[in-house]
N, CA and C atoms of all chains as a GROMACS GRO file, in nm:
protein
  645
    1MET      N    1  21.319   5.333   3.878
    1MET     CA    2  21.357   5.466   3.849
    1MET      C    3  21.508   5.433   3.795
    2THR      N    4  21.556   5.440   3.663
    2THR     CA    5  21.681   5.402   3.592
    2THR      C    6  21.677   5.513   3.525
    3ASP      N    7  21.818   5.527   3.481
    3ASP     CA    8  21.869   5.630   3.395
    3ASP      C    9  21.749   5.634   3.271
    4VAL      N   10  21.731   5.738   3.249
    4VAL     CA   11  21.596   5.805   3.140
    4VAL      C   12  21.681   5.882   3.009
    5GLY      N   13  21.566   5.873   2.928
    5GLY     CA   14  21.616   5.940   2.813
    5GLY      C   15  21.655   6.076   2.789
    6ILE      N   16  21.593   6.134   2.936
    6ILE     CA   17  21.576   6.287   2.936
    6ILE      C   18  21.693   6.334   3.011
    7THR      N   19  21.778   6.435   2.954
    7THR     CA   20  21.850   6.506   3.016
    7THR      C   21  21.856   6.645   3.064
    8ASN      N   22  21.911   6.697   3.133
    8ASN     CA   23  21.912   6.830   3.191
    8ASN      C   24  22.048   6.892   3.212
    9ASN      N   25  22.012   7.025   3.209
    9ASN     CA   26  22.168   7.081   3.256
    9ASN      C   27  22.096   7.213   3.406
   10ILE      N   28  22.018   7.138   3.491
   10ILE     CA   29  21.963   7.201   3.606
   10ILE      C   30  22.133   7.225   3.663
   11ARG      N   31  22.218   7.158   3.693
   11ARG     CA   32  22.343   7.189   3.770
   11ARG      C   33  22.377   7.326   3.743
   12GLU      N   34  22.416   7.329   3.598
   12GLU     CA   35  22.489   7.434   3.540
   12GLU      C   36  22.362   7.569   3.554
   13LEU      N   37  22.248   7.537   3.515
   13LEU     CA   38  22.169   7.668   3.550
   13LEU      C   39  22.187   7.700   3.698
   14ARG      N   40  22.196   7.620   3.811
   14ARG     CA   41  22.193   7.640   3.968
   14ARG      C   42  22.316   7.743   3.987
   15ALA      N   43  22.422   7.691   3.924
   15ALA     CA   44  22.553   7.762   3.946
   15ALA      C   45  22.546   7.919   3.891
   16ALA      N   46  22.466   7.896   3.784
   16ALA     CA   47  22.448   8.065   3.700
   16ALA      C   48  22.368   8.149   3.773
   17ASN      N   49  22.289   8.115   3.858
   17ASN     CA   50  22.184   8.174   3.911
   17ASN      C   51  22.224   8.167   4.076
   18GLY      N   52  22.336   8.230   4.104
   18GLY     CA   53  22.396   8.255   4.225
   18GLY      C   54  22.402   8.146   4.332
   19ASP      N   55  22.460   8.048   4.258
   19ASP     CA   56  22.506   7.920   4.321
   19ASP      C   57  22.397   7.884   4.412
   20MET      N   58  22.280   7.858   4.330
   20MET     CA   59  22.144   7.814   4.417
   20MET      C   60  22.195   7.650   4.454
   21THR      N   61  22.148   7.624   4.565
   21THR     CA   62  22.177   7.496   4.629
   21THR      C   63  22.047   7.421   4.611
   22GLN      N   64  22.080   7.265   4.595
   22GLN     CA   65  21.959   7.187   4.547
   22GLN      C   66  21.844   7.200   4.627
   23GLN      N   67  21.888   7.238   4.755
   23GLN     CA   68  21.771   7.244   4.880
   23GLN      C   69  21.694   7.356   4.847
   24GLU      N   70  21.753   7.489   4.821
   24GLU     CA   71  21.701   7.613   4.776
   24GLU      C   72  21.567   7.548   4.653
   25LEU      N   73  21.624   7.508   4.560
   25LEU     CA   74  21.569   7.486   4.408
   25LEU      C   75  21.466   7.393   4.456
   26GLY      N   76  21.486   7.293   4.557
   26GLY     CA   77  21.381   7.206   4.588
   26GLY      C   78  21.257   7.258   4.661
   27LYS      N   79  21.306   7.380   4.759
   27LYS     CA   80  21.170   7.443   4.820
   27LYS      C   81  21.104   7.506   4.728
   28LEU      N   82  21.175   7.582   4.610
   28LEU     CA   83  21.093   7.669   4.539
   28LEU      C   84  20.984   7.572   4.449
   29VAL      N   85  21.010   7.472   4.410
   29VAL     CA   86  20.934   7.400   4.354
   29VAL      C   87  20.841   7.283   4.413
   30GLY      N   88  20.879   7.277   4.537
   30GLY     CA   89  20.800   7.190   4.622
   30GLY      C   90  20.858   7.037   4.592
   31VAL      N   91  20.961   7.002   4.598
   31VAL     CA   92  21.030   6.889   4.616
   31VAL      C   93  21.142   6.860   4.713
   32THR      N   94  21.196   6.766   4.721
   32THR     CA   95  21.275   6.748   4.827
   32THR      C   96  21.419   6.776   4.760
   33ARG      N   97  21.532   6.793   4.865
   33ARG     CA   98  21.661   6.797   4.802
   33ARG      C   99  21.714   6.687   4.718
   34GLN      N  100  21.654   6.547   4.760
   34GLN     CA  101  21.703   6.418   4.729
   34GLN      C  102  21.667   6.406   4.559
   35THR      N  103  21.540   6.447   4.547
   35THR     CA  104  21.461   6.468   4.430
   35THR      C  105  21.535   6.511   4.319
   36VAL      N  106  21.567   6.662   4.352
   36VAL     CA  107  21.659   6.748   4.263
   36VAL      C  108  21.786   6.673   4.216
   37ASN      N  109  21.860   6.594   4.354
   37ASN     CA  110  21.981   6.541   4.298
   37ASN      C  111  21.951   6.409   4.226
   38ALA      N  112  21.819   6.344   4.205
   38ALA     CA  113  21.797   6.231   4.134
   38ALA      C  114  21.763   6.309   3.995
   39ILE      N  115  21.718   6.413   3.980
   39ILE     CA  116  21.671   6.465   3.862
   39ILE      C  117  21.810   6.522   3.812
   40GLU      N  118  21.902   6.554   3.856
   40GLU     CA  119  22.016   6.610   3.770
   40GLU      C  120  22.090   6.500   3.747
   41ALA      N  121  22.083   6.380   3.838
   41ALA     CA  122  22.170   6.286   3.789
   41ALA      C  123  22.117   6.175   3.665
   42ASN      N  124  21.999   6.230   3.636
   42ASN     CA  125  21.915   6.157   3.536
   42ASN      C  126  21.892   6.026   3.586
   43LYS      N  127  21.810   5.999   3.745
   43LYS     CA  128  21.804   5.881   3.776
   43LYS      C  129  21.637   5.887   3.784
   44TYR      N  130  21.594   6.006   3.764
   44TYR     CA  131  21.433   6.050   3.795
   44TYR      C  132  21.415   6.160   3.704
   45SER      N  133  21.253   6.111   3.636
   45SER     CA  134  21.179   6.214   3.547
   45SER      C  135  21.073   6.293   3.625
   46PRO      N  136  21.110   6.413   3.609
   46PRO     CA  137  20.972   6.461   3.682
   46PRO      C  138  20.861   6.500   3.622
   47SER      N  139  20.769   6.494   3.683
   47SER     CA  140  20.628   6.517   3.623
   47SER      C  141  20.646   6.655   3.536
   48LEU      N  142  20.512   6.675   3.453
   48LEU     CA  143  20.552   6.791   3.394
   48LEU      C  144  20.519   6.898   3.443
   49GLU      N  145  20.442   6.900   3.555
   49GLU     CA  146  20.403   6.994   3.641
   49GLU      C  147  20.555   7.087   3.761
   50VAL      N  148  20.648   6.966   3.780
   50VAL     CA  149  20.748   7.016   3.829
   50VAL      C  150  20.860   7.068   3.716
   51ALA      N  151  20.879   7.017   3.594
   51ALA     CA  152  20.948   7.035   3.501
   51ALA      C  153  20.936   7.183   3.442
   52PHE      N  154  20.825   7.219   3.466
   52PHE     CA  155  20.764   7.372   3.427
   52PHE      C  156  20.787   7.450   3.548
   53LYS      N  157  20.783   7.413   3.635
   53LYS     CA  158  20.819   7.482   3.777
   53LYS      C  159  20.966   7.515   3.791
   54ILE      N  160  21.046   7.404   3.739
   54ILE     CA  161  21.228   7.422   3.738
   54ILE      C  162  21.252   7.543   3.631
   55ALA      N  163  21.170   7.524   3.506
   55ALA     CA  164  21.226   7.609   3.426
   55ALA      C  165  21.160   7.752   3.428
   56LYS      N  166  21.052   7.762   3.509
   56LYS     CA  167  20.997   7.900   3.564
   56LYS      C  168  21.103   7.967   3.674
   57VAL      N  169  21.150   7.890   3.746
   57VAL     CA  170  21.229   7.907   3.840
   57VAL      C  171  21.364   7.992   3.785
   58PHE      N  172  21.439   7.941   3.660
   58PHE     CA  173  21.528   7.959   3.596
   58PHE      C  174  21.494   8.074   3.473
   59GLY      N  175  21.380   8.086   3.473
   59GLY     CA  176  21.320   8.206   3.367
   59GLY      C  177  21.389   8.148   3.239
   60LYS      N  178  21.400   8.019   3.213
   60LYS     CA  179  21.402   7.956   3.098
   60LYS      C  180  21.294   7.898   3.010
   61PRO      N  181  21.268   7.866   2.905
   61PRO     CA  182  21.164   7.778   2.840
   61PRO      C  183  21.214   7.628   2.859
   62LEU      N  184  21.123   7.537   2.870
   62LEU     CA  185  21.139   7.398   2.924
   62LEU      C  186  21.247   7.331   2.874
   63GLU      N  187  21.239   7.364   2.701
   63GLU     CA  188  21.338   7.293   2.609
   63GLU      C  189  21.488   7.301   2.635
   64GLU      N  190  21.490   7.418   2.709
   64GLU     CA  191  21.621   7.490   2.740
   64GLU      C  192  21.705   7.429   2.867
   65VAL      N  193  21.603   7.370   2.960
   65VAL     CA  194  21.636   7.299   3.086
   65VAL      C  195  21.630   7.154   3.055
   66PHE      N  196  21.537   7.074   2.997
   66PHE     CA  197  21.547   6.931   2.951
   66PHE      C  198  21.519   6.910   2.814
   67GLN      N  199  21.623   6.804   2.800
   67GLN     CA  200  21.616   6.762   2.648
   67GLN      C  201  21.604   6.620   2.657
   68TYR      N  202  21.542   6.572   2.544
   68TYR     CA  203  21.530   6.417   2.512
   68TYR      C  204  21.596   6.364   2.424
   69LYS      N  205  21.669   6.270   2.443
   69LYS     CA  206  21.766   6.195   2.384
   69LYS      C  207  21.691   6.057   2.350
   70LYS      N  208  21.693   6.013   2.236
   70LYS     CA  209  21.658   5.895   2.180
   70LYS      C  210  21.777   5.755   2.230
   71MET      N  211  22.070   6.139   5.511
   71MET     CA  212  21.964   6.056   5.496
   71MET      C  213  21.842   6.119   5.465
   72PRO      N  214  21.770   6.100   5.369
   72PRO     CA  215  21.626   6.164   5.386
   72PRO      C  216  21.564   6.113   5.507
   73PHE      N  217  21.451   6.200   5.530
   73PHE     CA  218  21.342   6.168   5.654
   73PHE      C  219  21.266   6.039   5.619
   74ARG      N  220  21.226   6.058   5.487
   74ARG     CA  221  21.147   5.928   5.452
   74ARG      C  222  21.244   5.814   5.468
   75GLU      N  223  21.348   5.796   5.418
   75GLU     CA  224  21.436   5.683   5.455
   75GLU      C  225  21.461   5.646   5.592
   76LYS      N  226  21.487   5.758   5.679
   76LYS     CA  227  21.496   5.730   5.823
   76LYS      C  228  21.374   5.642   5.847
   77ARG      N  229  21.240   5.703   5.845
   77ARG     CA  230  21.111   5.643   5.888
   77ARG      C  231  21.125   5.499   5.846
   78ALA      N  232  21.175   5.449   5.740
   78ALA     CA  233  21.134   5.323   5.668
   78ALA      C  234  21.260   5.245   5.718
   79TRP      N  235  21.365   5.300   5.781
   79TRP     CA  236  21.486   5.237   5.857
   79TRP      C  237  21.389   5.172   5.983
   80ILE      N  238  21.323   5.280   6.036
   80ILE     CA  239  21.271   5.253   6.190
   80ILE      C  240  21.205   5.158   6.159
   81SER      N  241  21.099   5.155   6.078
   81SER     CA  242  20.971   5.065   6.067
   81SER      C  243  21.035   4.910   6.039
   82PHE      N  244  21.151   4.910   5.912
   82PHE     CA  245  21.200   4.797   5.883
   82PHE      C  246  21.250   4.710   6.025
   83ALA      N  247  21.331   4.790   6.094
   83ALA     CA  248  21.408   4.734   6.206
   83ALA      C  249  21.336   4.672   6.290
   84VAL      N  250  21.196   4.785   6.331
   84VAL     CA  251  21.126   4.736   6.451
   84VAL      C  252  21.022   4.590   6.398
   85ILE      N  253  20.984   4.598   6.270
   85ILE     CA  254  20.924   4.461   6.219
   85ILE      C  255  21.021   4.353   6.236
   86GLY      N  256  21.136   4.380   6.175
   86GLY     CA  257  21.245   4.258   6.152
   86GLY      C  258  21.262   4.220   6.321
   87LEU      N  259  21.292   4.319   6.422
   87LEU     CA  260  21.315   4.299   6.526
   87LEU      C  261  21.221   4.177   6.602
   88VAL      N  262  21.075   4.242   6.622
   88VAL     CA  263  20.988   4.178   6.691
   88VAL      C  264  20.943   4.034   6.598
   89SER      N  265  20.944   4.031   6.505
   89SER     CA  266  20.973   3.893   6.396
   89SER      C  267  21.063   3.818   6.428
   90ALA      N  268  21.194   3.853   6.452
   90ALA     CA  269  21.258   3.768   6.467
   90ALA      C  270  21.296   3.688   6.598
   91VAL      N  271  21.193   3.769   6.734
   91VAL     CA  272  21.202   3.711   6.842
   91VAL      C  273  21.061   3.641   6.822
   92TYR      N  274  20.952   3.691   6.787
   92TYR     CA  275  20.820   3.659   6.827
   92TYR      C  276  20.798   3.485   6.745
   93PHE      N  277  20.859   3.468   6.634
   93PHE     CA  278  20.846   3.391   6.518
   93PHE      C  279  20.897   3.263   6.549
   94PRO      N  280  21.056   3.248   6.575
   94PRO     CA  281  21.143   3.127   6.631
   94PRO      C  282  21.059   3.106   6.767
   95MET      N  283  21.006   3.198   6.857
   95MET     CA  284  20.982   3.163   6.974
   95MET      C  285  20.843   3.074   6.944
   96MET      N  286  20.732   3.109   6.874
   96MET     CA  287  20.602   3.034   6.854
   96MET      C  288  20.634   2.926   6.789
   97LEU      N  289  20.738   2.925   6.700
   97LEU     CA  290  20.784   2.784   6.620
   97LEU      C  291  20.798   2.691   6.731
   98THR      N  292  20.932   2.701   6.802
   98THR     CA  293  20.958   2.621   6.908
   98THR      C  294  20.867   2.574   7.006
   99ALA      N  295  20.750   2.674   7.034
   99ALA     CA  296  20.634   2.636   7.103
   99ALA      C  297  20.564   2.494   7.048
  100TYR      N  298  20.533   2.524   6.911
  100TYR     CA  299  20.479   2.410   6.839
  100TYR      C  300  20.561   2.279   6.847
  101ILE      N  301  20.701   2.277   6.781
  101ILE     CA  302  20.772   2.192   6.790
  101ILE      C  303  20.800   2.110   6.920
  102THR      N  304  20.812   2.184   7.021
  102THR     CA  305  20.836   2.119   7.158
  102THR      C  306  20.728   2.036   7.231
  103SER      N  307  20.592   2.104   7.161
  103SER     CA  308  20.487   2.061   7.268
  103SER      C  309  20.419   1.932   7.191
  104GLU      N  310  20.371   1.849   7.282
  104GLU     CA  311  20.278   1.743   7.267
  104GLU      C  312  20.219   1.739   7.146
  105ASN      N  313  20.179   1.664   7.039
  105ASN     CA  314  20.099   1.643   6.933
  105ASN      C  315  20.077   1.797   6.836
  106PHE      N  316  20.222   1.875   6.883
  106PHE     CA  317  20.194   1.980   6.809
  106PHE      C  318  20.067   2.110   6.851
  107GLN      N  319  20.036   2.103   6.980
  107GLN     CA  320  19.933   2.127   7.028
  107GLN      C  321  19.974   2.241   7.151
  108PRO      N  322  20.043   2.361   7.124
  108PRO     CA  323  20.098   2.450   7.238
  108PRO      C  324  19.991   2.498   7.327
  109SER      N  325  20.032   2.550   7.455
  109SER     CA  326  19.934   2.592   7.522
  109SER      C  327  19.885   2.718   7.442
  110PHE      N  328  19.750   2.722   7.468
  110PHE     CA  329  19.695   2.846   7.414
  110PHE      C  330  19.726   2.994   7.469
  111ALA      N  331  19.730   2.991   7.606
  111ALA     CA  332  19.747   3.055   7.688
  111ALA      C  333  19.886   3.122   7.664
  112TYR      N  334  19.994   3.049   7.656
  112TYR     CA  335  20.135   3.091   7.638
  112TYR      C  336  20.140   3.173   7.476
  113LEU      N  337  20.065   3.108   7.376
  113LEU     CA  338  20.073   3.146   7.246
  113LEU      C  339  20.013   3.302   7.236
  114SER      N  340  19.910   3.298   7.346
  114SER     CA  341  19.812   3.437   7.317
  114SER      C  342  19.930   3.552   7.398
  115GLU      N  343  19.981   3.530   7.489
  115GLU     CA  344  20.073   3.581   7.588
  115GLU      C  345  20.183   3.648   7.502
  116LEU      N  346  20.225   3.545   7.436
  116LEU     CA  347  20.347   3.562   7.344
  116LEU      C  348  20.310   3.670   7.242
  117ALA      N  349  20.178   3.652   7.156
  117ALA     CA  350  20.124   3.751   7.057
  117ALA      C  351  20.120   3.889   7.110
  118LEU      N  352  20.077   3.892   7.220
  118LEU     CA  353  20.023   4.029   7.304
  118LEU      C  354  20.142   4.075   7.329
  119VAL      N  355  20.245   4.021   7.344
  119VAL     CA  356  20.400   4.080   7.413
  119VAL      C  357  20.439   4.169   7.283
  120ALA      N  358  20.439   4.074   7.182
  120ALA     CA  359  20.484   4.090   7.040
  120ALA      C  360  20.434   4.203   6.960
  121ILE      N  361  20.285   4.240   6.961
  121ILE     CA  362  20.184   4.357   6.942
  121ILE      C  363  20.223   4.480   7.035
  122VAL      N  364  20.216   4.435   7.150
  122VAL     CA  365  20.235   4.573   7.243
  122VAL      C  366  20.400   4.644   7.231
  123ALA      N  367  20.514   4.560   7.196
  123ALA     CA  368  20.615   4.574   7.187
  123ALA      C  369  20.634   4.657   7.041
  124PHE      N  370  20.584   4.583   6.965
  124PHE     CA  371  20.583   4.652   6.822
  124PHE      C  372  20.520   4.832   6.828
  125ILE      N  373  20.394   4.833   6.887
  125ILE     CA  374  20.321   4.956   6.896
  125ILE      C  375  20.404   5.021   6.974
  126ILE      N  376  20.472   5.016   7.058
  126ILE     CA  377  20.543   5.098   7.189
  126ILE      C  378  20.680   5.141   7.094
  127LEU      N  379  20.738   5.065   7.018
  127LEU     CA  380  20.861   5.100   6.982
  127LEU      C  381  20.853   5.185   6.847
  128GLU      N  382  20.744   5.138   6.787
  128GLU     CA  383  20.705   5.216   6.646
  128GLU      C  384  20.664   5.356   6.713
  129ILE      N  385  20.596   5.373   6.811
  129ILE     CA  386  20.532   5.546   6.844
  129ILE      C  387  20.673   5.580   6.874
  130LEU      N  388  20.732   5.516   6.971
  130LEU     CA  389  20.857   5.609   7.057
  130LEU      C  390  20.951   5.636   6.931
  131LEU      N  391  21.005   5.562   6.851
  131LEU     CA  392  21.081   5.581   6.763
  131LEU      C  393  21.044   5.670   6.668
  132HIS      N  394  20.928   5.697   6.597
  132HIS     CA  395  20.895   5.779   6.500
  132HIS      C  396  20.851   5.880   6.561
  133VAL      N  397  20.820   5.914   6.688
  133VAL     CA  398  20.795   6.050   6.743
  133VAL      C  399  20.928   6.103   6.777
  134GLY      N  400  21.032   6.021   6.825
  134GLY     CA  401  21.164   6.090   6.845
  134GLY      C  402  21.238   6.132   6.720
  135LEU      N  403  21.200   6.070   6.610
  135LEU     CA  404  21.242   6.108   6.494
  135LEU      C  405  21.172   6.236   6.448
  136TYR      N  406  21.050   6.229   6.480
  136TYR     CA  407  20.972   6.352   6.431
  136TYR      C  408  21.045   6.480   6.522
  137PHE      N  409  21.078   6.479   6.642
  137PHE     CA  410  21.082   6.601   6.708
  137PHE      C  411  21.249   6.610   6.656
  138PHE      N  412  21.335   6.517   6.638
  138PHE     CA  413  21.462   6.579   6.620
  138PHE      C  414  21.517   6.578   6.490
  139THR      N  415  21.402   6.591   6.401
  139THR     CA  416  21.422   6.643   6.241
  139THR      C  417  21.368   6.802   6.238
  140PRO      N  418  21.468   6.847   6.172
  140PRO     CA  419  21.444   7.024   6.149
  140PRO      C  420  21.333   7.006   6.085
  141PRO      N  421  21.257   7.081   6.088
  141PRO     CA  422  21.085   7.142   6.002
  141PRO      C  423  21.108   7.147   5.870
  142ASP      N  424  21.246   7.194   5.818
  142ASP     CA  425  21.223   7.199   5.690
  142ASP      C  426  21.268   7.048   5.634
  143GLU      N  427  21.288   6.969   5.678
  143GLU     CA  428  21.350   6.855   5.623
  143GLU      C  429  21.206   6.711   5.605
  144ARG      N  430  21.075   6.794   5.732
  144ARG     CA  431  20.980   6.733   5.751
  144ARG      C  432  20.876   6.740   5.636
  145MET      N  433  20.911   6.775   5.528
  145MET     CA  434  20.810   6.845   5.431
  145MET      C  435  20.717   6.703   5.375
  146PRO      N  436  20.579   6.738   5.366
  146PRO     CA  437  20.531   6.646   5.283
  146PRO      C  438  20.607   6.547   5.177
  147LYS      N  439  20.545   6.417   5.140
  147LYS     CA  440  20.606   6.379   5.070
  147LYS      C  441  20.600   6.442   4.931
  148ASP      N  442  20.712   6.412   4.847
  148ASP     CA  443  20.663   6.463   4.717
  148ASP      C  444  20.666   6.367   4.612
  149GLU      N  445  20.653   6.411   4.488
  149GLU     CA  446  20.591   6.303   4.349
  149GLU      C  447  20.714   6.213   4.376
  150ARG      N  448  20.787   6.189   4.397
  150ARG     CA  449  20.931   6.091   4.386
  150ARG      C  450  20.896   5.990   4.505
  151GLU      N  451  20.901   6.039   4.627
  151GLU     CA  452  20.845   5.967   4.721
  151GLU      C  453  20.747   5.912   4.720
  152ARG      N  454  20.642   5.973   4.635
  152ARG     CA  455  20.504   5.884   4.671
  152ARG      C  456  20.551   5.780   4.552
  153LEU      N  457  20.615   5.787   4.437
  153LEU     CA  458  20.651   5.711   4.344
  153LEU      C  459  20.699   5.578   4.403
  154ILE      N  460  20.811   5.605   4.497
  154ILE     CA  461  20.893   5.529   4.550
  154ILE      C  462  20.802   5.412   4.632
  155GLU      N  463  20.703   5.503   4.729
  155GLU     CA  464  20.629   5.394   4.821
  155GLU      C  465  20.518   5.315   4.731
  156ALA      N  466  20.477   5.381   4.621
  156ALA     CA  467  20.390   5.279   4.534
  156ALA      C  468  20.441   5.158   4.478
  157GLU      N  469  20.547   5.207   4.449
  157GLU     CA  470  20.616   5.094   4.378
  157GLU      C  471  20.658   4.997   4.497
  158ALA      N  472  20.701   5.028   4.580
  158ALA     CA  473  20.753   4.920   4.695
  158ALA      C  474  20.647   4.855   4.780
  159THR      N  475  20.477   4.911   4.763
  159THR     CA  476  20.354   4.850   4.804
  159THR      C  477  20.320   4.746   4.708
  160ARG      N  478  20.351   4.799   4.581
  160ARG     CA  479  20.280   4.679   4.481
  160ARG      C  480  20.380   4.558   4.503
  161ILE      N  481  20.505   4.583   4.505
  161ILE     CA  482  20.598   4.436   4.517
  161ILE      C  483  20.562   4.373   4.635
  162ALA      N  484  20.537   4.470   4.756
  162ALA     CA  485  20.498   4.376   4.893
  162ALA      C  486  20.349   4.310   4.886
  163TYR      N  487  20.277   4.375   4.805
  163TYR     CA  488  20.124   4.321   4.785
  163TYR      C  489  20.159   4.160   4.710
  164ILE      N  490  20.231   4.162   4.612
  164ILE     CA  491  20.272   4.043   4.526
  164ILE      C  492  20.301   3.896   4.622
  165SER      N  493  20.401   3.948   4.741
  165SER     CA  494  20.447   3.862   4.784
  165SER      C  495  20.335   3.805   4.916
  166PHE      N  496  20.247   3.926   4.978
  166PHE     CA  497  20.135   3.876   5.036
  166PHE      C  498  20.049   3.783   4.972
  167MET      N  499  19.996   3.799   4.873
  167MET     CA  500  19.931   3.737   4.788
  167MET      C  501  19.965   3.608   4.763
  168VAL      N  502  20.090   3.576   4.762
  168VAL     CA  503  20.169   3.472   4.746
  168VAL      C  504  20.142   3.373   4.881
  169LEU      N  505  20.152   3.421   4.982
  169LEU     CA  506  20.132   3.383   5.091
  169LEU      C  507  20.035   3.341   5.141
  170ALA      N  508  19.938   3.452   5.156
  170ALA     CA  509  19.800   3.452   5.171
  170ALA      C  510  19.738   3.308   5.100
  171PHE      N  511  19.784   3.289   4.963
  171PHE     CA  512  19.739   3.182   4.893
  171PHE      C  513  19.782   3.059   4.920
  172ILE      N  514  19.922   3.037   4.944
  172ILE     CA  515  19.964   2.908   5.070
  172ILE      C  516  19.883   2.902   5.178
  173THR      N  517  19.842   2.981   5.274
  173THR     CA  518  19.790   2.961   5.387
  173THR      C  519  19.648   2.922   5.380
  174ALA      N  520  19.600   2.958   5.246
  174ALA     CA  521  19.420   2.917   5.198
  174ALA      C  522  19.466   2.779   5.198
  175ILE      N  523  19.564   2.689   5.116
  175ILE     CA  524  19.569   2.570   5.065
  175ILE      C  525  19.544   2.496   5.171
  176LEU      N  526  19.661   2.554   5.266
  176LEU     CA  527  19.664   2.490   5.386
  176LEU      C  528  19.564   2.478   5.497
  177ILE      N  529  19.470   2.549   5.474
  177ILE     CA  530  19.361   2.562   5.570
  177ILE      C  531  19.273   2.450   5.512
  178VAL      N  532  19.242   2.426   5.365
  178VAL     CA  533  19.158   2.348   5.309
  178VAL      C  534  19.210   2.217   5.349
  179HIS      N  535  19.307   2.206   5.312
  179HIS     CA  536  19.368   2.075   5.313
  179HIS      C  537  19.369   2.008   5.445
  180HIS      N  538  19.382   2.127   5.542
  180HIS     CA  539  19.381   2.057   5.702
  180HIS      C  540  19.296   2.116   5.762
  181PRO      N  541  19.154   2.120   5.748
  181PRO     CA  542  19.064   2.221   5.821
  181PRO      C  543  19.062   2.149   5.981
  182GLY      N  544  19.054   2.288   6.053
  182GLY     CA  545  19.021   2.239   6.170
  182GLY      C  546  19.182   2.243   6.250
  183ARG      N  547  19.282   2.164   6.192
  183ARG     CA  548  19.394   2.126   6.230
  183ARG      C  549  19.479   2.266   6.227
  184LEU      N  550  19.613   2.264   6.314
  184LEU     CA  551  19.716   2.392   6.258
  184LEU      C  552  19.648   2.503   6.246
  185SER      N  553  19.520   2.540   6.321
  185SER     CA  554  19.455   2.653   6.309
  185SER      C  555  19.539   2.757   6.367
  186TRP      N  556  19.619   2.766   6.487
  186TRP     CA  557  19.696   2.857   6.518
  186TRP      C  558  19.790   2.876   6.430
  187PHE      N  559  19.877   2.777   6.401
  187PHE     CA  560  19.997   2.780   6.279
  187PHE      C  561  19.915   2.875   6.171
  188ASN      N  562  19.830   2.822   6.093
  188ASN     CA  563  19.756   2.902   5.985
  188ASN      C  564  19.742   3.026   6.026
  189GLY      N  565  19.680   3.085   6.144
  189GLY     CA  566  19.686   3.220   6.173
  189GLY      C  567  19.807   3.273   6.182
  190ASN      N  568  19.926   3.204   6.238
  190ASN     CA  569  20.055   3.297   6.259
  190ASN      C  570  20.114   3.290   6.111
  191LEU      N  571  20.087   3.209   6.025
  191LEU     CA  572  20.161   3.221   5.890
  191LEU      C  573  20.087   3.336   5.812
  192VAL      N  574  19.924   3.384   5.833
  192VAL     CA  575  19.900   3.496   5.758
  192VAL      C  576  19.977   3.645   5.851
  193ILE      N  577  19.982   3.619   5.976
  193ILE     CA  578  20.085   3.738   6.037
  193ILE      C  579  20.208   3.754   5.968
  194PHE      N  580  20.302   3.608   5.959
  194PHE     CA  581  20.383   3.645   5.893
  194PHE      C  582  20.421   3.680   5.781
  195SER      N  583  20.324   3.648   5.668
  195SER     CA  584  20.284   3.677   5.545
  195SER      C  585  20.303   3.856   5.568
  196ILE      N  586  20.182   3.889   5.653
  196ILE     CA  587  20.190   4.057   5.678
  196ILE      C  588  20.319   4.098   5.670
  197ALA      N  589  20.395   4.036   5.805
  197ALA     CA  590  20.505   4.091   5.852
  197ALA      C  591  20.642   4.099   5.734
  198LEU      N  592  20.640   3.985   5.647
  198LEU     CA  593  20.729   4.014   5.534
  198LEU      C  594  20.691   4.086   5.426
  199ALA      N  595  20.540   4.119   5.407
  199ALA     CA  596  20.489   4.218   5.324
  199ALA      C  597  20.550   4.341   5.339
  200GLU      N  598  20.570   4.363   5.488
  200GLU     CA  599  20.588   4.485   5.514
  200GLU      C  600  20.748   4.529   5.543
  201LEU      N  601  20.821   4.413   5.581
  201LEU     CA  602  20.976   4.416   5.533
  201LEU      C  603  21.019   4.443   5.403
  202ILE      N  604  20.931   4.368   5.310
  202ILE     CA  605  20.988   4.396   5.168
  202ILE      C  606  20.944   4.565   5.106
  203LYS      N  607  20.815   4.578   5.158
  203LYS     CA  608  20.782   4.707   5.119
  203LYS      C  609  20.895   4.830   5.190
  204TYR      N  610  20.932   4.813   5.325
  204TYR     CA  611  21.016   4.915   5.380
  204TYR      C  612  21.170   4.906   5.322
  205GLY      N  613  21.158   4.777   5.285
  205GLY     CA  614  21.313   4.714   5.232
  205GLY      C  615  21.363   4.796   5.079
  206MET      N  616  21.225   4.782   4.989
  206MET     CA  617  21.247   4.856   4.882
  206MET      C  618  21.250   4.996   4.878
  207ILE      N  619  21.178   5.052   4.977
  207ILE     CA  620  21.182   5.202   5.017
  207ILE      C  621  21.327   5.260   5.021
  208ILE      N  622  21.378   5.178   5.103
  208ILE     CA  623  21.529   5.190   5.155
  208ILE      C  624  21.621   5.189   5.035
  209TYR      N  625  21.580   5.085   4.958
  209TYR     CA  626  21.674   5.047   4.830
  209TYR      C  627  21.675   5.183   4.754
  210GLN      N  628  21.540   5.211   4.709
  210GLN     CA  629  21.513   5.317   4.616
  210GLN      C  630  21.560   5.448   4.664
  211HIS      N  631  21.558   5.478   4.790
  211HIS     CA  632  21.636   5.606   4.831
  211HIS      C  633  21.780   5.603   4.830
  212ARG      N  634  21.833   5.486   4.877
  212ARG     CA  635  21.967   5.479   4.888
  212ARG      C  636  22.040   5.445   4.766
  213TRP      N  637  22.023   5.348   4.669
  213TRP     CA  638  22.086   5.357   4.564
  213TRP      C  639  22.044   5.364   4.446
  214SER      N  640  21.917   5.444   4.448
  214SER     CA  641  21.854   5.493   4.284
  214SER      C  642  21.825   5.643   4.255
  215SER      N  643  21.907   5.725   4.349
  215SER     CA  644  21.932   5.862   4.368
  215SER      C  645  22.093   5.925   4.360
   0.00000   0.00000   0.00000
């Protein structure tokens, strides 16, 4: 699990959603706080299911939460 | 520290500690015995003590960790943790295969002799594979997130 070509703006979205903590987001999508941290740091690429769940939590389309960069 | 990492540290430490005591004592018994034929009774007792110590330490420490960990930290493994464990197991399996192959060669070339040594070599390969597995899990949790 190293730096991947997928970036995200989950940290900003959490701040914009009542300063949601990583723990709270993790509970909502079914992953640990450490996994949320790894996703935000681009150290881990979540599965499609988790990515969709995260986007749904913030009420945003998937491509507004995750971006693929070559 | 995540719950899974704590569990990996416990298993890593217990296997490391028991191995660090058992294998040198076993090797010493071989080296200091006549014709490299140590007492079977002594080796059996040593192995039994090591196994019992391993089981008791694992149970006590894992149960203790479970009860001292808040319920919300004890959630089931998520996808990343499953991936970490799968990768660690794959690497540990490679090391186990290599040592098992070496043991097989020793058995073929020295049939009937060094049987106890070869048996312990298999146990050593299992212990080493487990150490590698838990070491990889710790590494992934600690330095890859």
